[in-house]
TORBA-657229 format. One line per 10 residues: number of its first residue (from 1); for each residue y, x negated, z negated of C-alpha. Coordinates in nm, 3 decimals, decimal comma. Layout:
N
NUM = Y/X/Z | ... .
This chain:
540
1 = 2,090/-2,399/4,189 | 1,964/-2,093/4,025 | 1,838/-2,089/3,664 | 1,617/-1,792/3,648 | 1,404/-1,690/3,371 | 1,084/-1,676/3,552 | 1,094/-2,032/3,580 | 1,098/-2,350/3,414 | 1,475/-2,445/3,383 | 1,618/-2,731/3,574 .
11 = 1,903/-2,901/3,484 | 2,212/-2,775/3,642 | 2,436/-3,016/3,838 | 2,791/-2,994/3,783 | 3,049/-3,070/4,018 | 3,173/-3,426/3,974 | 3,513/-3,636/4,089 | 3,428/-4,003/4,181 | 3,614/-4,301/4,209 | 3,648/-4,549/4,495 .
21 = 3,354/-4,742/4,356 | 3,145/-4,454/4,368 | 3,128/-4,421/3,986 | 3,152/-4,063/3,802 | 3,517/-4,025/3,663 | 3,532/-3,681/3,579 | 3,263/-3,381/3,535 | 3,347/-3,022/3,586 | 3,101/-2,839/3,367 | 3,224/-2,488/3,478 .
31 = 2,845/-2,408/3,628 | 2,699/-2,531/3,325 | 2,908/-2,306/3,088 | 2,864/-2,038/3,289 | 2,470/-2,028/3,321 | 2,484/-2,113/2,932 | 2,717/-1,785/2,868 | 2,491/-1,555/3,097 | 2,183/-1,667/2,890 | 2,369/-1,590/2,564 .
41 = 2,491/-1,259/2,689 | 2,111/-1,153/2,795 | 1,976/-1,306/2,446 | 2,262/-1,100/2,243 | 2,166/-0,770/2,456 | 1,789/-0,828/2,335 | 1,878/-0,906/1,978 | 2,090/-0,587/1,989 | 1,821/-0,357/2,119 | 1,553/-0,477/1,848 .
51 = 1,841/-0,406/1,554 | 1,875/-0,059/1,716 | 1,515/0,007/1,758 | 1,355/0,209/1,456 | 0,993/0,154/1,372 | 0,857/0,435/1,587 | 1,031/0,324/1,875 | 0,923/-0,026/1,850 | 0,564/0,080/1,803 | 0,601/0,296/2,135 .
61 = 0,773/0,005/2,306 | 0,516/-0,268/2,216 | 0,182/-0,091/2,183 | -0,018/-0,393/2,289 | 0,200/-0,635/2,055 | 0,047/-0,406/1,754 | -0,306/-0,420/1,893 | -0,296/-0,777/1,935 | -0,159/-0,859/1,600 | -0,437/-0,621/1,475 .
71 = -0,716/-0,845/1,638 | -0,554/-1,150/1,501 | -0,540/-0,999/1,152 | -0,887/-0,935/1,182 | -1,017/-1,300/1,164 | -0,891/-1,308/0,799 | -1,184/-1,066/0,725 | -1,418/-1,361/0,763 | -1,261/-1,563/0,482 | -1,236/-1,239/0,264 .
81 = -1,602/-1,175/0,311 | -1,699/-1,482/0,238 | -1,488/-1,533/-0,070 | -1,609/-1,196/-0,213 | -1,944/-1,277/-0,118 | -1,989/-1,584/-0,334 | -1,809/-1,425/-0,609 | -2,057/-1,136/-0,611 | -2,360/-1,350/-0,569 | -2,257/-1,508/-0,921 .
91 = -2,337/-1,152/-1,060 | -2,632/-1,077/-0,835 | -2,967/-1,075/-1,007 | -3,167/-1,213/-0,708 | -2,913/-1,486/-0,676 | -2,901/-1,559/-1,046 | -3,251/-1,575/-1,123 | -3,326/-1,802/-0,807 | -3,059/-2,045/-0,889 | -2,956/-1,994/-1,267 .
101 = -3,083/-2,006/-1,598 | -3,168/-1,746/-1,880 | -2,889/-1,755/-2,147 | -3,052/-1,675/-2,484 | -2,718/-1,581/-2,624 | -2,651/-1,307/-2,371 | -3,002/-1,253/-2,278 | -2,892/-1,267/-1,906 | -2,978/-1,497/-1,629 | -2,632/-1,676/-1,520 .
111 = -2,526/-1,945/-1,287 | -2,411/-2,268/-1,475 | -2,048/-2,267/-1,508 | -1,974/-2,570/-1,312 | -2,177/-2,465/-1,032 | -1,965/-2,106/-1,057 | -1,674/-2,307/-0,997 | -1,804/-2,534/-0,725 | -1,932/-2,283/-0,528 | -1,602/-2,059/-0,540 .
121 = -1,391/-2,366/-0,496 | -1,588/-2,509/-0,184 | -1,460/-2,269/0,092 | -1,115/-2,324/-0,045 | -1,143/-2,709/-0,004 | -1,294/-2,684/0,319 | -0,995/-2,457/0,433 | -0,739/-2,710/0,289 | -0,851/-2,961/0,514 | -0,883/-2,690/0,781 .
131 = -0,499/-2,576/0,730 | -0,395/-2,954/0,794 | -0,583/-2,942/1,128 | -0,438/-2,605/1,225 | -0,082/-2,721/1,260 | -0,084/-2,983/1,503 | -0,396/-2,814/1,691 | -0,186/-2,483/1,745 | 0,128/-2,689/1,806 | -0,070/-2,843/2,089 .
141 = -0,285/-2,577/2,246 | -0,139/-2,276/2,106 | -0,219/-1,983/1,884 | -0,485/-1,834/2,102 | -0,701/-2,138/2,152 | -0,704/-2,288/1,845 | -0,836/-1,951/1,686 | -1,106/-1,948/1,970 | -1,193/-2,305/1,819 | -1,219/-2,168/1,501 .
151 = -1,434/-1,879/1,595 | -1,699/-2,073/1,744 | -1,700/-2,303/1,479 | -1,762/-2,047/1,230 | -2,074/-1,912/1,428 | -2,218/-2,271/1,368 | -2,134/-2,305/1,003 | -2,285/-1,965/0,919 | -2,635/-2,101/0,985 | -2,608/-2,352/0,738 .
161 = -2,556/-2,098/0,453 | -2,802/-1,865/0,596 | -3,070/-2,137/0,551 | -2,929/-2,281/0,212 | -3,192/-2,314/-0,043 | -3,039/-2,468/-0,315 | -2,666/-2,474/-0,477 | -2,561/-2,787/-0,331 | -2,656/-2,674/0,025 | -2,477/-2,358/-0,048 .
171 = -2,176/-2,588/-0,168 | -2,163/-2,784/0,189 | -2,210/-2,463/0,386 | -1,929/-2,310/0,189 | -1,720/-2,661/0,265 | -1,773/-2,625/0,629 | -1,693/-2,277/0,665 | -1,364/-2,323/0,514 | -1,261/-2,541/0,812 | -1,225/-2,240/1,044 .
181 = -1,077/-2,016/0,744 | -0,792/-2,279/0,762 | -0,729/-2,228/1,109 | -0,742/-1,844/1,078 | -0,522/-1,824/0,757 | -0,255/-2,073/0,907 | -0,222/-1,908/1,251 | -0,272/-1,538/1,187 | 0,076/-1,473/1,001 | 0,278/-1,704/1,239 .
191 = 0,117/-1,529/1,549 | 0,159/-1,167/1,443 | 0,514/-1,224/1,341 | 0,619/-1,366/1,662 | 0,435/-1,117/1,917 | 0,600/-0,797/1,741 | 1,003/-0,699/1,758 | 1,186/-0,729/1,455 | 1,112/-0,367/1,289 | 0,733/-0,418/1,297 .
201 = 0,717/-0,773/1,151 | 0,632/-0,628/0,797 | 0,344/-0,383/0,908 | 0,202/-0,656/1,160 | 0,188/-0,946/0,894 | 0,100/-0,695/0,604 | -0,233/-0,578/0,788 | -0,367/-0,905/0,666 | -0,390/-0,805/0,322 | -0,552/-0,494/0,446 .
211 = -0,817/-0,683/0,614 | -0,842/-0,900/0,293 | -0,960/-0,571/0,131 | -1,167/-0,444/0,396 | -1,354/-0,767/0,371 | -1,427/-0,711/-0,003 | -1,532/-0,356/0,058 | -1,795/-0,454/0,327 | -1,927/-0,726/0,069 | -1,901/-0,482/-0,206 .
221 = -2,093/-0,187/-0,047 | -2,356/-0,469/0,096 | -2,424/-0,636/-0,248 | -2,412/-0,311/-0,432 | -2,716/-0,185/-0,237 | -2,910/-0,513/-0,338 | -2,807/-0,572/-0,681 | -3,050/-0,310/-0,853 | -3,422/-0,365/-0,844 | -3,427/-0,639/-0,553 .
231 = -3,529/-0,978/-0,661 | -3,609/-1,085/-0,307 | -3,400/-1,340/-0,138 | -3,326/-1,080/0,141 | -3,072/-0,951/-0,137 | -2,863/-1,254/-0,039 | -2,988/-1,359/0,285 | -2,903/-1,032/0,448 | -2,531/-1,014/0,300 | -2,508/-1,380/0,451 .
241 = -2,614/-1,303/0,778 | -2,370/-1,009/0,839 | -2,111/-1,282/0,853 | -2,225/-1,314/1,235 | -2,107/-0,962/1,267 | -1,744/-1,088/1,316 | -1,711/-1,424/1,509 | -1,853/-1,344/1,873 | -1,672/-1,010/1,918 | -1,369/-1,157/1,819 .
251 = -1,374/-1,437/2,050 | -1,450/-1,216/2,347 | -1,109/-0,999/2,233 | -0,898/-1,325/2,173 | -0,991/-1,479/2,483 | -0,793/-1,192/2,679 | -0,509/-1,207/2,411 | -0,172/-1,326/2,531 | -0,011/-1,609/2,379 | 0,286/-1,605/2,174 .
261 = 0,606/-1,597/2,390 | 0,768/-1,797/2,133 | 0,508/-2,081/2,148 | 0,541/-2,085/2,526 | 0,941/-2,079/2,539 | 0,894/-2,379/2,279 | 0,670/-2,537/2,554 | 0,934/-2,472/2,829 | 0,681/-2,212/3,000 | 0,937/-1,967/3,064 .
271 = 0,754/-1,781/3,339 | 0,460/-1,726/3,134 | 0,644/-1,633/2,835 | 0,788/-1,332/3,029 | 0,451/-1,243/3,133 | 0,337/-1,245/2,777 | 0,622/-1,026/2,684 | 0,552/-0,787/2,955 | 0,172/-0,781/2,834 | 0,290/-0,713/2,482 .
281 = 0,534/-0,438/2,554 | 0,587/-0,152/2,820 | 0,760/-0,275/3,124 | 0,987/0,038/3,136 | 1,108/-0,010/2,777 | 1,090/-0,390/2,738 | 1,333/-0,615/2,947 | 1,150/-0,959/2,965 | 1,412/-1,151/3,128 | 1,647/-1,084/2,801 .
291 = 1,411/-1,137/2,552 | 1,282/-1,452/2,684 | 1,674/-1,535/2,673 | 1,664/-1,425/2,297 | 1,404/-1,676/2,249 | 1,569/-1,942/2,438 | 1,869/-1,922/2,231 | 1,699/-1,951/1,903 | 1,459/-2,228/2,024 | 1,783/-2,434/2,178 .
301 = 1,947/-2,426/1,827 | 1,649/-2,612/1,681 | 1,540/-3,005/1,744 | 1,400/-3,074/2,091 | 1,178/-3,352/1,918 | 0,811/-3,269/1,873 | 0,738/-3,118/1,545 | 0,597/-3,323/1,276 | 0,505/-3,294/0,918 | 0,797/-3,504/0,787 .
311 = 1,070/-3,243/0,931 | 0,925/-2,991/0,692 | 1,089/-3,209/0,386 | 1,423/-3,262/0,583 | 1,734/-3,064/0,551 | 1,758/-2,695/0,559 | 1,378/-2,696/0,651 | 1,284/-2,819/0,306 | 1,403/-2,498/0,148 | 1,210/-2,315/0,377 .
321 = 0,906/-2,502/0,323 | 0,934/-2,470/-0,058 | 0,980/-2,093/-0,059 | 0,653/-2,065/0,192 | 0,452/-2,314/-0,038 | 0,574/-2,129/-0,349 | 0,497/-1,784/-0,219 | 0,170/-1,882/-0,138 | 0,069/-2,044/-0,464 | 0,199/-1,776/-0,651 .
331 = -0,055/-1,568/-0,531 | -0,309/-1,734/-0,747 | -0,100/-1,701/-1,043 | -0,018/-1,334/-1,059 | -0,345/-1,179/-1,104 | -0,530/-1,262/-0,761 | -0,808/-1,459/-0,945 | -0,913/-1,124/-1,141 | -0,917/-0,941/-0,816 | -1,117/-1,202/-0,633 .
341 = -1,364/-1,202/-0,957 | -1,333/-0,821/-1,007 | -1,731/-0,779/-1,033 | -1,813/-1,073/-1,270 | -1,480/-0,964/-1,474 | -1,625/-0,616/-1,522 | -1,929/-0,734/-1,644 | -1,774/-0,975/-1,895 | -1,542/-0,667/-2,020 | -1,919/-0,509/-2,112 .
351 = -1,989/-0,307/-1,816 | -2,336/-0,276/-1,684 | -2,405/-0,467/-1,364 | -2,446/-0,138/-1,185 | -2,093/0,003/-1,318 | -1,942/-0,335/-1,265 | -2,050/-0,326/-0,877 | -1,912/0,021/-0,838 | -1,589/-0,068/-0,997 | -1,533/-0,363/-0,774 .
361 = -1,608/-0,150/-0,469 | -1,359/0,135/-0,597 | -1,105/-0,150/-0,653 | -1,134/-0,294/-0,298 | -1,132/0,063/-0,169 | -0,790/0,119/-0,364 | -0,655/-0,204/-0,245 | -0,666/-0,095/0,100 | -0,506/0,235/0,061 | -0,219/0,062/-0,132 .
371 = -0,182/-0,192/0,127 | -0,112/0,072/0,391 | 0,133/0,248/0,147 | 0,307/-0,115/0,095 | 0,382/-0,130/0,468 | 0,615/0,185/0,412 | 0,794/0,029/0,122 | 0,853/-0,319/0,276 | 0,980/-0,177/0,596 | 1,252/0,058/0,427 .
381 = 1,330/-0,091/0,115 | 1,267/-0,498/0,171 | 1,066/-0,791/0,074 | 1,236/-0,910/-0,225 | 1,249/-0,590/-0,455 | 0,903/-0,498/-0,384 | 0,762/-0,839/-0,459 | 0,988/-0,879/-0,801 | 0,921/-0,521/-0,941 | 0,557/-0,541/-0,848 .
391 = 0,515/-0,879/-1,017 | 0,714/-0,758/-1,318 | 0,462/-0,470/-1,333 | 0,175/-0,682/-1,329 | 0,335/-0,914/-1,623 | 0,331/-0,614/-1,835 | -0,046/-0,510/-1,736 | -0,170/-0,863/-1,782 | -0,020/-0,881/-2,134 | -0,174/-0,523/-2,215 .
401 = -0,502/-0,653/-2,090 | -0,525/-0,964/-2,315 | -0,402/-0,729/-2,623 | -0,675/-0,487/-2,551 | -0,943/-0,752/-2,556 | -0,778/-0,894/-2,892 | -0,848/-0,578/-3,052 | -1,219/-0,560/-3,214 | -1,464/-0,445/-2,958 | -1,543/-0,100/-2,900 .
411 = -1,624/0,118/-2,598 | -1,249/0,227/-2,606 | -1,123/-0,125/-2,573 | -1,401/-0,231/-2,295 | -1,280/0,066/-2,091 | -0,900/-0,017/-2,150 | -0,986/-0,399/-2,012 | -1,173/-0,262/-1,726 | -0,870/-0,026/-1,638 | -0,603/-0,298/-1,692 .
421 = -0,827/-0,525/-1,453 | -0,848/-0,259/-1,209 | -0,489/-0,204/-1,190 | -0,352/-0,567/-1,178 | -0,599/-0,589/-0,891 | -0,447/-0,269/-0,711 | -0,087/-0,343/-0,775 | -0,124/-0,693/-0,662 | -0,243/-0,574/-0,304 | 0,045/-0,330/-0,322 .
431 = 0,331/-0,563/-0,403 | 0,302/-0,920/-0,412 | 0,035/-0,993/-0,173 | 0,127/-0,786/0,136 | 0,506/-0,911/0,104 | 0,384/-1,221/0,080 | 0,234/-1,233/0,416 | 0,568/-1,106/0,535 | 0,772/-1,351/0,383 | 0,526/-1,636/0,520 .
441 = 0,584/-1,519/0,870 | 0,953/-1,485/0,874 | 1,061/-1,783/0,652 | 0,985/-2,079/0,854 | 1,150/-2,206/1,174 | 1,014/-2,107/1,511 | 0,956/-2,492/1,601 | 0,774/-2,592/1,258 | 0,609/-2,249/1,200 | 0,258/-2,355/1,263 .
451 = 0,297/-2,671/1,036 | 0,498/-2,470/0,779 | 0,228/-2,203/0,752 | -0,048/-2,478/0,762 | 0,119/-2,662/0,451 | 0,199/-2,351/0,291 | -0,169/-2,240/0,299 | -0,268/-2,586/0,170 | -0,039/-2,538/-0,140 | -0,230/-2,221/-0,183 .
461 = -0,560/-2,398/-0,223 | -0,439/-2,703/-0,412 | -0,322/-2,450/-0,687 | -0,615/-2,219/-0,637 | -0,880/-2,493/-0,660 | -0,812/-2,577/-1,057 | -0,747/-2,227/-1,109 | -1,073/-2,104/-1,014 | -1,242/-2,353/-1,251 | -0,978/-2,237/-1,499 .
471 = -1,068/-1,858/-1,439 | -1,440/-1,927/-1,456 | -1,449/-2,140/-1,757 | -1,229/-1,834/-1,919 | -1,472/-1,591/-1,825 | -1,815/-1,738/-1,872 | -1,979/-1,695/-2,177 | -2,085/-2,053/-2,203 | -1,727/-2,156/-2,134 | -1,421/-2,011/-2,283 .
481 = -1,585/-1,669/-2,315 | -1,223/-1,537/-2,333 | -1,306/-1,200/-2,128 | -0,985/-0,999/-2,099 | -0,785/-1,236/-2,319 | -0,752/-1,453/-1,995 | -0,461/-1,188/-1,937 | -0,251/-1,400/-2,177 | -0,275/-1,669/-1,958 | -0,227/-1,516/-1,622 .
491 = 0,039/-1,296/-1,752 | 0,237/-1,623/-1,839 | 0,184/-1,754/-1,508 | 0,288/-1,483/-1,338 | 0,619/-1,436/-1,532 | 0,707/-1,795/-1,411 | 0,633/-1,688/-1,067 | 0,868/-1,361/-1,127 | 1,155/-1,584/-1,241 | 1,131/-1,797/-0,965 .
501 = 1,131/-1,536/-0,719 | 1,447/-1,397/-0,865 | 1,631/-1,698/-0,807 | 1,475/-1,829/-0,474 | 1,329/-1,545/-0,253 | 1,585/-1,421/-0,010 | 1,585/-1,063/0,144 | 1,509/-1,113/0,518 | 1,457/-0,757/0,608 | 1,634/-0,658/0,942 .
511 = 1,711/-0,992/1,045 | 1,661/-1,179/1,363 | 1,530/-1,520/1,376 | 1,876/-1,624/1,469 | 2,023/-1,461/1,172 | 1,770/-1,613/0,933 | 1,823/-1,998/1,069 | 2,194/-1,959/1,044 | 2,180/-1,828/0,692 | 1,921/-2,128/0,581 .
521 = 2,155/-2,381/0,761 | 2,463/-2,236/0,573 | 2,264/-2,268/0,254 | 2,329/-1,909/0,150 | 2,193/-1,833/-0,213 | 1,900/-1,625/-0,203 | 2,039/-1,331/-0,372 | 2,320/-1,328/-0,110 | 2,119/-1,326/0,198 | 2,117/-0,922/0,202 .
531 = 2,519/-0,909/0,180 | 2,574/-1,195/0,451 | 2,705/-1,081/0,761 | 2,614/-1,284/1,073 | 2,794/-1,192/1,387 | 2,613/-1,138/1,708 | 2,793/-1,443/1,895 | 2,751/-1,696/1,610 | 2,520/-1,985/1,672 | 2,597/-2,213/1,371 .
């Protein structure tokens, strides 16, 4: 019986010798071995081709894979938009005068500290629930349909926020909007890393950070135009309504997107996987037969059982889960929260509201530029050195921020605090943030990827929620009123992340998923990953 790649594989029945009672006495497994060897040869050829490709050759061979990775990454803009929107609302005069109180000390209208924290953590709490739903949902129905479910849900939840007329309703609206965020953030890095060849994994996943920056730019531009002289409800209603720009067009595009061929191979749908590969690449440059064979080889090395959360904490998958969880959690501990609260931080550093919004917009624009520059660095210099040196630089800048805030206040110290805050925000999106997406997409095993990215993002929210309360308390004049001195706190946490990454973060640049699987199973130390040689014929 033929075992073609375009059909679901059927068991190959070997020749057998029978005794006089009709019982099998001996099995000749030559046909089984032959079929396996042919598949392995095809798989080795496909992997060899991916290793030999340059970045430009990979782009030319897989143009539609780049396009669909771009479209899937665009879903992140909705979480980014809303996170920065709420952060900017806290500094928006129309919003603070409608829902806040007048502080006699600062002579400003402000939102109570507890509500500042609650509004900023509500979406994260909803997303925490969403990521746990995303893993099983995606494992069952695939990345494409799970994302479509999230987009339709997003359309519905925006209505609640638009018609909200009190802080508790805003809290509920943010909580419900967080549910689809969880689906998007769990699926996007996994899908992007699976549909592109090896050389494009870094830029395909790092584009997520670019869309995060674009979301903040849109919010900054919209709220900046309303922050001065407009105390009408339209100042926060219109930015809220603009969220509807994204879900429906994205849903239409995603309806035509190909499913991840890796997910299809896991489900045994080899003919559909081959068609998906053909849709992602150029037929004259991509051998779908060999590419699917490569995927089969990796999938067959893993367990055939249905994936479940318990497996994430067993054997070599435990280490992979801890790396993904750690890299996600570290995003909140190395300067990210200053970036997310940039406008409010600039205000507390002594800038006028107009200047604070302008600086926030400049910060977002610089972030987008530096994310694109990071594609080049990560593609050619790897993940580990960029992450470590970038985090080290931010540790120094955060401590410098704290020192500037400790000196008696003057125009010079205020400007220094604003400058250090801007530098931290930009460098975070140049090094640690985009590299994180790449590591997240590469580290998990193929079979457990939807669950691993989901639980990793859950750790992000579990760490972020208390950090939001802490950040709001430290910055708020009615709370800790630390201002730039919060740099000492975040500098300390960033240093812990730096030390942990030095000992635990492996280098996976230029590695196939088969090689990554083997190195984790062999328990290769993180600092030895780059030097370890894995032969093309090795499976264990």
